[in-house]
N, C-alpha and C positions, 0 to 999 in steps of 0.2 A: 488579817488584813494588814495590821501594823508590821508583822513579821515580814510579809512580802515586800512592803515598802522599804524596810530597812535593808533587806536582801538586794533589792533593785538599786538602791543608792550605793551600797557597798560595791556592787558589780560595776556601776558607772564610775565610781572613784578609782577602782582597780584598772579599768580600761583607760581612763585619762592618764593615770600614772604610768601605764605601760607605753602610751604614745610619747609622753615626755621623756621617759627613759630611753625609748628607741631613738628619738631625735638626738639626745645627748650622746648615746652610744655611737651613732653614726658620725657625729662631729668628733668624738674622742678617737674614733678609729681612723681618722684622717680623710674622711669624705670631704671633698672640696666643693666650693661654689664654682662658678665659671672659672676655668683655669687657662684654657688656650683655645685657639681657633684651628679648625681644619676645614678647608674649602668653604670659607665664609660662615661657618656654623660654630657656635660655642660648645665646648665640651668640658666636662668636669672629670675628676679622677679620684682615686684613692691613693694617698701618699704611702709609699712603702719605703722602709729604710734599707734599700738595696744599693749596692755599689758593684757593678759588674765590670769595672775596669780591670784589665789584666786577665780577662778570660780567654783571650786569643780568638774570640769568635770572628768569623769573616764579616767584612763590611756589609754584605747583603743581608745579614741577619738582624740589622737594626733599621728602624725608621728614624727620621730626623725631627728634632724639635729645635726651632730657632728661638733662642732666648734674647730678649731685648734689655735685660738688666733693669727692669722697672719702667722703661719708657712706654711700654704697652704690654698687653698680654702676649705670651709666646704663640708661635705658629708651628703646627706640626704638618708633616708631609703625607700622612696616611691615617685612615680611620678603619674601624672594624667593618668588614665587608668589602673593602678595597682590594683589588688584585694585588697580591704580594704583601699584604699587611702582615707584620711580624709579631702579632699577638701582644703588643704592648712593650716590646723591647726597644728602648730609645737611646740614641746618642744625642746629647744636647750640644748644639753649636752656639757659642756666644756670638752675637752680631752687634755691631755698633755703627752709628752714623759716621761718615767721614767728615761731615760738616754738622748741620743741624738735623734734628729729627724731622722738622718740617720739610727740609729738602729731600730726605729719604722718602717721606710720605708722598711728596709731589712726584718723585721718580717711580714709585712702585704701586701707588694706589690705583690700580687699573679700573676698578669699578666706581671710584669716586665717593666711597662711603666714609672717608675720613680715618681709616685704619688699615694697616696691612693685616689682612685676615685670611690669607691663603698663601700656600708655598710659592705659587707663580708670581705673586706680588712681591714677596721677599726676594725671590730670585731676580725679578726685574730691577729692583732697587740695587741689588748687588751688581748686576750687569751694567747698570748705569753709573756705577762708581759712587753711589750715594750711601751705600751700606758696605761694610766689610765683614766677611765671615772670619772670625778669630779662631776657628777650629773647635774641635771637640773638647768640652770641659767636664763632661760627666757621661757615664753609661749607667742606665738603671732600667727597672721594669715597673710599670704601673698600668692599671686598666684605664680605659677611656669610655665615657658614656656621654651621649649627646644631652645637652641641657634641654629639658622640656620647653616647648614654646611658652613664653611668658614666665618661665621659672628661673630660679637662681641656684 
């Protein structure tokens, strides 16, 4: 009886240790929390140390991520399952307000949720002259996974 209890406790401790190690391994491998928006949904990614600049790949082989340099989360133009999705090959465009971020938000927040969280909203702010696209600053590859509802 005592031997079975010790064995059960040892297995429980081993299982708990595996879960903690799995979480630590995921974080160490670059799995992010919410990283950017695609079509009003939060996505996370796995950071990869890739630099694909200079590959000569044609423009249509990349999807765009608009980076706001810390003003808000980035916004991407495509997600897995979208027609023409390029499998996680990204060109990052730096965008910046021509005035204030609040003015860019007023010009582009088409659904009134207080954030630019879709490509059409970023493009509306650019078209209104409230944001400027400063061009491509990086080419890289990473996966994208929708953040589970209520998850981080």
